Every structure is written in C-alpha cells, then in structure tokens.
C-alpha beads as a LAMMPS data file, in Angstrom:
LAMMPS data file: protein, C-alpha beads

304 atoms
303 bonds

1 atom types
1 bond types

-500.0 500.0 xlo xhi
-500.0 500.0 ylo yhi
-500.0 500.0 zlo zhi

Masses

1 110.0

Atoms # bond

1 1 1 0.000 0.000 0.000
2 1 1 1.317 3.481 -0.819
3 1 1 2.024 5.827 2.081
4 1 1 -1.108 7.595 3.274
5 1 1 -0.262 11.284 3.321
6 1 1 -1.907 14.574 4.268
7 1 1 -0.306 16.942 1.790
8 1 1 -2.207 20.254 1.561
9 1 1 -4.452 19.265 4.479
10 1 1 -4.802 21.540 7.499
11 1 1 -5.234 19.926 10.907
12 1 1 -6.122 21.320 14.324
13 1 1 -4.924 19.176 17.246
14 1 1 -5.890 20.228 20.764
15 1 1 -3.888 19.187 23.805
16 1 1 -0.972 18.832 21.402
17 1 1 1.940 19.944 23.567
18 1 1 2.496 16.611 25.280
19 1 1 1.555 12.946 25.269
20 1 1 -0.948 11.689 22.749
21 1 1 -1.702 15.067 21.202
22 1 1 1.957 15.808 20.538
23 1 1 2.357 12.405 18.887
24 1 1 -0.683 13.017 16.662
25 1 1 0.631 16.420 15.627
26 1 1 4.092 15.067 14.819
27 1 1 2.679 12.188 12.765
28 1 1 0.337 14.349 10.704
29 1 1 3.049 16.926 10.087
30 1 1 5.515 14.218 9.059
31 1 1 2.933 13.063 6.492
32 1 1 2.546 16.549 5.002
33 1 1 -0.233 18.229 7.010
34 1 1 -0.063 21.809 8.192
35 1 1 -0.814 21.589 11.909
36 1 1 -2.283 24.005 14.426
37 1 1 -0.693 22.861 17.690
38 1 1 -3.153 23.931 20.385
39 1 1 -2.371 23.740 24.084
40 1 1 -2.492 26.155 27.018
41 1 1 0.323 24.197 28.636
42 1 1 -1.459 23.765 31.956
43 1 1 -1.224 21.120 34.650
44 1 1 -3.324 17.957 34.493
45 1 1 -5.899 19.695 36.678
46 1 1 -6.245 22.322 33.950
47 1 1 -4.706 25.025 36.084
48 1 1 -1.793 27.197 35.008
49 1 1 -0.498 28.284 31.618
50 1 1 2.758 27.647 29.786
51 1 1 2.668 29.322 26.378
52 1 1 6.019 27.759 25.483
53 1 1 4.634 24.221 25.577
54 1 1 2.877 24.409 22.191
55 1 1 5.802 26.345 20.702
56 1 1 8.195 23.539 21.570
57 1 1 6.160 21.113 19.458
58 1 1 5.944 23.637 16.620
59 1 1 9.725 23.986 16.651
60 1 1 10.050 20.206 16.671
61 1 1 7.831 19.941 13.597
62 1 1 9.652 22.747 11.808
63 1 1 13.039 21.229 12.584
64 1 1 11.879 18.048 10.850
65 1 1 10.846 20.035 7.772
66 1 1 7.128 20.316 8.559
67 1 1 4.802 23.265 8.895
68 1 1 2.972 24.178 12.094
69 1 1 1.599 27.062 14.102
70 1 1 1.083 27.370 17.867
71 1 1 -2.277 28.198 19.436
72 1 1 -2.578 28.813 23.172
73 1 1 -6.299 29.572 23.366
74 1 1 -8.399 27.483 25.745
75 1 1 -10.985 25.079 24.334
76 1 1 -13.069 25.644 27.480
77 1 1 -14.799 28.797 26.219
78 1 1 -16.769 29.582 23.061
79 1 1 -14.337 32.411 22.310
80 1 1 -11.396 30.070 22.679
81 1 1 -12.923 27.463 20.392
82 1 1 -13.602 30.102 17.778
83 1 1 -10.081 31.496 17.993
84 1 1 -8.508 28.051 17.590
85 1 1 -10.452 27.249 14.423
86 1 1 -9.965 30.751 13.042
87 1 1 -6.211 30.408 13.478
88 1 1 -6.328 27.614 10.882
89 1 1 -8.543 29.649 8.577
90 1 1 -6.539 32.865 8.955
91 1 1 -3.130 31.288 8.359
92 1 1 -3.913 28.425 5.998
93 1 1 -7.325 29.284 4.551
94 1 1 -9.046 26.027 5.466
95 1 1 -9.579 23.312 8.035
96 1 1 -9.709 19.669 6.987
97 1 1 -8.997 17.781 10.188
98 1 1 -9.991 18.356 13.815
99 1 1 -8.625 16.167 16.602
100 1 1 -9.988 17.113 20.012
101 1 1 -7.558 15.621 22.473
102 1 1 -7.322 18.338 25.147
103 1 1 -8.175 17.095 28.600
104 1 1 -7.835 17.570 32.321
105 1 1 -8.483 15.418 35.378
106 1 1 -9.835 16.252 38.803
107 1 1 -10.348 13.215 41.001
108 1 1 -13.156 12.931 43.534
109 1 1 -15.755 10.382 44.531
110 1 1 -19.375 10.832 43.520
111 1 1 -20.201 11.665 47.154
112 1 1 -17.512 14.311 47.430
113 1 1 -17.058 15.991 44.055
114 1 1 -17.577 19.736 43.955
115 1 1 -19.561 21.487 41.260
116 1 1 -16.420 23.425 40.378
117 1 1 -14.428 20.250 39.726
118 1 1 -17.306 18.677 37.809
119 1 1 -17.688 21.691 35.535
120 1 1 -13.941 22.218 35.086
121 1 1 -13.590 18.802 33.441
122 1 1 -16.761 19.054 31.352
123 1 1 -15.657 22.507 30.177
124 1 1 -12.479 21.127 28.604
125 1 1 -13.545 17.695 27.351
126 1 1 -17.215 17.951 26.426
127 1 1 -18.017 21.634 26.078
128 1 1 -14.570 22.122 24.576
129 1 1 -15.417 19.564 21.916
130 1 1 -18.667 21.361 21.165
131 1 1 -17.001 24.796 20.994
132 1 1 -14.546 23.486 18.406
133 1 1 -17.035 21.467 16.384
134 1 1 -19.545 24.321 16.326
135 1 1 -16.921 26.432 14.541
136 1 1 -15.277 23.780 12.362
137 1 1 -18.307 21.788 11.192
138 1 1 -20.004 24.518 9.100
139 1 1 -16.687 25.299 7.401
140 1 1 -16.104 21.653 6.611
141 1 1 -19.622 21.288 5.233
142 1 1 -19.136 24.336 3.025
143 1 1 -15.917 22.805 1.688
144 1 1 -17.552 19.384 1.234
145 1 1 -14.863 17.657 3.266
146 1 1 -13.841 17.096 6.860
147 1 1 -12.449 14.543 9.274
148 1 1 -13.174 14.880 12.991
149 1 1 -11.782 12.660 15.756
150 1 1 -13.037 13.120 19.314
151 1 1 -11.375 11.483 22.303
152 1 1 -13.436 9.304 24.619
153 1 1 -12.223 6.766 27.173
154 1 1 -12.933 3.342 28.565
155 1 1 -13.457 5.297 31.782
156 1 1 -16.626 6.617 30.188
157 1 1 -17.579 3.490 28.285
158 1 1 -17.271 1.179 31.294
159 1 1 -17.034 3.587 34.213
160 1 1 -14.361 3.999 36.854
161 1 1 -14.205 5.205 40.430
162 1 1 -13.556 8.818 41.424
163 1 1 -13.900 10.263 37.898
164 1 1 -17.598 10.969 37.423
165 1 1 -16.799 14.273 35.704
166 1 1 -14.420 12.555 33.285
167 1 1 -16.773 9.637 32.585
168 1 1 -19.749 11.885 31.890
169 1 1 -17.701 14.123 29.596
170 1 1 -16.204 11.235 27.664
171 1 1 -19.538 9.592 26.941
172 1 1 -20.997 12.941 25.975
173 1 1 -18.354 13.150 23.254
174 1 1 -19.608 9.852 21.817
175 1 1 -23.036 11.424 21.432
176 1 1 -21.512 14.529 19.853
177 1 1 -19.574 12.434 17.348
178 1 1 -22.707 10.499 16.415
179 1 1 -24.578 13.718 15.673
180 1 1 -21.698 15.000 13.547
181 1 1 -21.687 11.714 11.640
182 1 1 -25.435 11.845 11.010
183 1 1 -25.550 15.508 9.980
184 1 1 -22.283 15.307 8.045
185 1 1 -23.158 12.161 6.079
186 1 1 -24.320 14.085 3.015
187 1 1 -21.733 16.836 3.446
188 1 1 -18.484 14.896 3.126
189 1 1 -17.760 15.259 6.842
190 1 1 -16.921 12.167 8.892
191 1 1 -16.566 11.873 12.651
192 1 1 -15.223 9.047 14.764
193 1 1 -14.145 8.469 18.344
194 1 1 -10.816 7.204 19.634
195 1 1 -10.670 5.497 23.035
196 1 1 -6.923 5.538 23.731
197 1 1 -4.815 4.207 26.551
198 1 1 -1.184 5.267 26.807
199 1 1 1.380 6.047 29.469
200 1 1 1.335 9.851 29.611
201 1 1 1.096 12.459 32.377
202 1 1 -2.296 11.022 33.238
203 1 1 -0.541 7.893 34.537
204 1 1 1.323 9.844 37.197
205 1 1 0.881 8.192 40.590
206 1 1 -0.050 4.797 39.108
207 1 1 2.071 1.680 39.425
208 1 1 2.903 0.999 35.777
209 1 1 5.722 -1.456 36.463
210 1 1 3.676 -4.375 35.093
211 1 1 2.206 -2.530 32.115
212 1 1 3.121 -3.749 28.628
213 1 1 4.494 -1.142 26.203
214 1 1 1.874 1.620 26.012
215 1 1 3.559 4.522 24.268
216 1 1 1.440 7.159 22.477
217 1 1 3.072 5.979 19.246
218 1 1 0.910 2.842 19.456
219 1 1 -2.224 4.987 19.320
220 1 1 -1.251 7.657 16.788
221 1 1 -1.541 5.495 13.627
222 1 1 -5.184 4.717 14.482
223 1 1 -5.995 8.405 14.810
224 1 1 -3.992 9.141 11.672
225 1 1 -6.052 6.657 9.692
226 1 1 -9.335 8.081 10.989
227 1 1 -8.134 11.478 9.749
228 1 1 -7.247 10.294 6.261
229 1 1 -9.385 10.937 3.202
230 1 1 -9.376 7.217 2.354
231 1 1 -10.961 6.215 5.680
232 1 1 -14.551 5.052 5.084
233 1 1 -15.584 5.014 8.743
234 1 1 -17.942 7.474 10.369
235 1 1 -19.899 7.293 13.593
236 1 1 -17.649 4.566 14.981
237 1 1 -15.480 4.064 18.060
238 1 1 -12.021 2.525 17.910
239 1 1 -10.058 1.395 20.954
240 1 1 -6.257 1.518 21.045
241 1 1 -4.480 0.061 24.075
242 1 1 -1.009 -1.529 24.340
243 1 1 -0.910 -2.397 20.640
244 1 1 -4.468 -3.747 20.535
245 1 1 -6.900 -2.040 18.167
246 1 1 -10.587 -2.905 18.416
247 1 1 -13.999 -1.569 17.569
248 1 1 -16.416 -0.666 20.345
249 1 1 -20.083 -0.459 19.493
250 1 1 -23.579 -0.298 20.927
251 1 1 -25.605 -3.494 20.601
252 1 1 -29.084 -4.603 21.625
253 1 1 -30.507 -7.990 22.400
254 1 1 -33.347 -9.041 20.063
255 1 1 -35.700 -8.424 22.960
256 1 1 -39.127 -9.730 23.842
257 1 1 -42.412 -8.241 22.629
258 1 1 -45.791 -8.404 24.302
259 1 1 -48.866 -6.308 23.688
260 1 1 -49.085 -5.608 27.412
261 1 1 -46.754 -6.048 30.378
262 1 1 -46.942 -6.316 34.120
263 1 1 -44.067 -5.821 36.542
264 1 1 -44.155 -9.534 37.282
265 1 1 -43.936 -10.435 33.593
266 1 1 -40.868 -8.234 33.178
267 1 1 -39.272 -10.145 36.051
268 1 1 -40.262 -13.503 34.546
269 1 1 -38.931 -12.596 31.089
270 1 1 -35.726 -10.916 32.269
271 1 1 -33.431 -13.700 31.102
272 1 1 -34.957 -13.663 27.618
273 1 1 -34.896 -9.850 27.513
274 1 1 -31.192 -9.831 28.398
275 1 1 -30.189 -12.823 26.231
276 1 1 -27.277 -11.545 24.136
277 1 1 -26.586 -14.718 22.155
278 1 1 -27.986 -12.956 19.098
279 1 1 -27.109 -9.271 18.945
280 1 1 -28.700 -6.479 16.975
281 1 1 -26.345 -3.691 15.890
282 1 1 -27.654 -0.541 14.249
283 1 1 -25.087 1.694 12.500
284 1 1 -24.923 5.295 13.642
285 1 1 -26.004 6.921 10.398
286 1 1 -29.287 4.991 10.119
287 1 1 -29.480 3.611 13.652
288 1 1 -32.159 5.927 15.011
289 1 1 -34.642 4.964 12.296
290 1 1 -33.461 1.356 12.122
291 1 1 -34.026 0.917 15.857
292 1 1 -37.573 2.276 15.632
293 1 1 -38.333 0.278 12.484
294 1 1 -37.064 -2.947 14.039
295 1 1 -39.156 -2.409 17.168
296 1 1 -42.288 -1.439 15.249
297 1 1 -41.948 -4.481 12.966
298 1 1 -41.742 -6.730 16.019
299 1 1 -44.908 -5.123 17.348
300 1 1 -46.724 -5.591 14.045
301 1 1 -45.711 -9.232 13.917
302 1 1 -46.770 -9.903 17.476
303 1 1 -43.191 -10.459 18.638
304 1 1 -42.201 -12.786 15.811

Bonds

1 1 1 2
2 1 2 3
3 1 3 4
4 1 4 5
5 1 5 6
6 1 6 7
7 1 7 8
8 1 8 9
9 1 9 10
10 1 10 11
11 1 11 12
12 1 12 13
13 1 13 14
14 1 14 15
15 1 15 16
16 1 16 17
17 1 17 18
18 1 18 19
19 1 19 20
20 1 20 21
21 1 21 22
22 1 22 23
23 1 23 24
24 1 24 25
25 1 25 26
26 1 26 27
27 1 27 28
28 1 28 29
29 1 29 30
30 1 30 31
31 1 31 32
32 1 32 33
33 1 33 34
34 1 34 35
35 1 35 36
36 1 36 37
37 1 37 38
38 1 38 39
39 1 39 40
40 1 40 41
41 1 41 42
42 1 42 43
43 1 43 44
44 1 44 45
45 1 45 46
46 1 46 47
47 1 47 48
48 1 48 49
49 1 49 50
50 1 50 51
51 1 51 52
52 1 52 53
53 1 53 54
54 1 54 55
55 1 55 56
56 1 56 57
57 1 57 58
58 1 58 59
59 1 59 60
60 1 60 61
61 1 61 62
62 1 62 63
63 1 63 64
64 1 64 65
65 1 65 66
66 1 66 67
67 1 67 68
68 1 68 69
69 1 69 70
70 1 70 71
71 1 71 72
72 1 72 73
73 1 73 74
74 1 74 75
75 1 75 76
76 1 76 77
77 1 77 78
78 1 78 79
79 1 79 80
80 1 80 81
81 1 81 82
82 1 82 83
83 1 83 84
84 1 84 85
85 1 85 86
86 1 86 87
87 1 87 88
88 1 88 89
89 1 89 90
90 1 90 91
91 1 91 92
92 1 92 93
93 1 93 94
94 1 94 95
95 1 95 96
96 1 96 97
97 1 97 98
98 1 98 99
99 1 99 100
100 1 100 101
101 1 101 102
102 1 102 103
103 1 103 104
104 1 104 105
105 1 105 106
106 1 106 107
107 1 107 108
108 1 108 109
109 1 109 110
110 1 110 111
111 1 111 112
112 1 112 113
113 1 113 114
114 1 114 115
115 1 115 116
116 1 116 117
117 1 117 118
118 1 118 119
119 1 119 120
120 1 120 121
121 1 121 122
122 1 122 123
123 1 123 124
124 1 124 125
125 1 125 126
126 1 126 127
127 1 127 128
128 1 128 129
129 1 129 130
130 1 130 131
131 1 131 132
132 1 132 133
133 1 133 134
134 1 134 135
135 1 135 136
136 1 136 137
137 1 137 138
138 1 138 139
139 1 139 140
140 1 140 141
141 1 141 142
142 1 142 143
143 1 143 144
144 1 144 145
145 1 145 146
146 1 146 147
147 1 147 148
148 1 148 149
149 1 149 150
150 1 150 151
151 1 151 152
152 1 152 153
153 1 153 154
154 1 154 155
155 1 155 156
156 1 156 157
157 1 157 158
158 1 158 159
159 1 159 160
160 1 160 161
161 1 161 162
162 1 162 163
163 1 163 164
164 1 164 165
165 1 165 166
166 1 166 167
167 1 167 168
168 1 168 169
169 1 169 170
170 1 170 171
171 1 171 172
172 1 172 173
173 1 173 174
174 1 174 175
175 1 175 176
176 1 176 177
177 1 177 178
178 1 178 179
179 1 179 180
180 1 180 181
181 1 181 182
182 1 182 183
183 1 183 184
184 1 184 185
185 1 185 186
186 1 186 187
187 1 187 188
188 1 188 189
189 1 189 190
190 1 190 191
191 1 191 192
192 1 192 193
193 1 193 194
194 1 194 195
195 1 195 196
196 1 196 197
197 1 197 198
198 1 198 199
199 1 199 200
200 1 200 201
201 1 201 202
202 1 202 203
203 1 203 204
204 1 204 205
205 1 205 206
206 1 206 207
207 1 207 208
208 1 208 209
209 1 209 210
210 1 210 211
211 1 211 212
212 1 212 213
213 1 213 214
214 1 214 215
215 1 215 216
216 1 216 217
217 1 217 218
218 1 218 219
219 1 219 220
220 1 220 221
221 1 221 222
222 1 222 223
223 1 223 224
224 1 224 225
225 1 225 226
226 1 226 227
227 1 227 228
228 1 228 229
229 1 229 230
230 1 230 231
231 1 231 232
232 1 232 233
233 1 233 234
234 1 234 235
235 1 235 236
236 1 236 237
237 1 237 238
238 1 238 239
239 1 239 240
240 1 240 241
241 1 241 242
242 1 242 243
243 1 243 244
244 1 244 245
245 1 245 246
246 1 246 247
247 1 247 248
248 1 248 249
249 1 249 250
250 1 250 251
251 1 251 252
252 1 252 253
253 1 253 254
254 1 254 255
255 1 255 256
256 1 256 257
257 1 257 258
258 1 258 259
259 1 259 260
260 1 260 261
261 1 261 262
262 1 262 263
263 1 263 264
264 1 264 265
265 1 265 266
266 1 266 267
267 1 267 268
268 1 268 269
269 1 269 270
270 1 270 271
271 1 271 272
272 1 272 273
273 1 273 274
274 1 274 275
275 1 275 276
276 1 276 277
277 1 277 278
278 1 278 279
279 1 279 280
280 1 280 281
281 1 281 282
282 1 282 283
283 1 283 284
284 1 284 285
285 1 285 286
286 1 286 287
287 1 287 288
288 1 288 289
289 1 289 290
290 1 290 291
291 1 291 292
292 1 292 293
293 1 293 294
294 1 294 295
295 1 295 296
296 1 296 297
297 1 297 298
298 1 298 299
299 1 299 300
300 1 300 301
301 1 301 302
302 1 302 303
303 1 303 304
C-alpha cells in the first residue's frame, strides 16, 4: 500500500503539547499536514499556563521540515474554540482535520465531588469539543470535506471510580460524534471516536511497572487513519491500548415483545430480555430509524 499522506491538508490538534496530542501532531506533520498545535500548557488539573509548551512542538515539527503554528487559546470557552479554528482559517485558509484531544483530570468520589471540579472537566472535554465542532463543522460542510476525531475513554464506556466528571464528559463526546456523523453524512464530513490508553502524564501516581508497552506511538496510527481521506468510517469508536486495536459499538438484544406487560412479567422474562446470544447492531447513520423500524416491525408481527 502506498504511504497515506496529508499533503495540503490543514489539521487542528488540541492538547498537542504533550503525550498523545503531541504524537498526533508530529505524525500528521511528518505526512505533510499543516498543523495548528493547540495547548495552554497547563497542569493535568487544567490550572496554570505555559505558552512555550505548544511552541516547543511547533519547533520540533519545523526542525523536521514540517509546517505548524502554535495556538494557546483554551478550548473551554466559546471564544477560545472560535479562535482556535480561526487560526487555521486565517493562516492556511481552510480546516480539513480536527482532533480534540485536550483534557484535564480532577479526582473525587461521587459523594464528594464539587460542582467546580465537575464543571472544570466538562468545560475542557465535552463543552470544549462542542465549541470546536460548532466552529469547524459549518466550514467543513461548506468545503464538502472534513475529518473529525473526538477522544473518549474506557473510563466513560465502562465507568471507573472517582472520575464521574471525566466519565460523563467522555460519553458525551460519543453522542456529539454520532450527531456529527449523522448531519455530516451528506456533506463529506466524517466523525469518529478514539478510546486511547497510553502512558502519559495522566498515569502519574499509578504503578505501571507491570504494564506492557503503552507509548502514544501505538495509538497515533489509528488516529492518523481516521483522519485520512481514504478512511470510510464514520460514527464509529475505535479502541487503542497496548498495541491492541478494536472496535467498540452499541448493541441490543433481540428483545421480547408483548402487547401488554406487568411488573411480574418483566421479572419472569428478564433472562430472555437480556439474552445476548444474538445481537442487533444498528449503524450510527441509520441507527435511530433502524431501531424504531425494528421495534415497530416486532410489534406488528406480534413479537415474531
């Protein structure tokens, strides 16, 4: 297969000063993309600013012969999201690729979490994704082309302790990506979700002595492919962890139909209702209608 390149493409990568985001930016730039390297350079809590952090990655890209520009606006505000996307438009005249990778973490149990810590994480991950997409999506539609990759997590997909803010935000991004995929289907705009696991700053304080290799470089090719014009996927979720790449998806059991139910009958039929031996999977683009059609057909056929 010939090398998949991004010549003449313009990419915005948020959270690109370190870890996964830096690796994405370097890979895209090495393959010919012009990259907006966005990062405020803050701590993992989201506090603090280091404007040099994004510049260091820009210099790294330029030293390797690539083209990049630093952006230190915060994704957490509508104004910041607008400024980040406009930096691509002002300097390069277009935006083809958006990777929302910026994130922060504030740990607390569900019993103890403060509203401030809950909102601080949603502001960067979920609302940040919306602020960026709200600006980039119309431009991509007007151009008839776009590739969007939003970052979720197994911490949202499966849940984890002491990160309710993070889990809520990460699953919200799955919903956002699905809407982009549905509304962008006829516009040439595709959106997918990456669920990455890598040893980055987020692993600080964890015992990683027994982890297999989990460098960001094992994740970046997956994101790179989702950004490429040849990628046919939209409305999907791909997992990348320790060299394993997999698809995550929503599935339903075939279910049980009755024309009327009692509480007791639900209890009696629970095993059949939950029987996942045969799974029903509806693709994102048509899933809303397919789900309703499937259910209505079962009702018309009396459960057959």
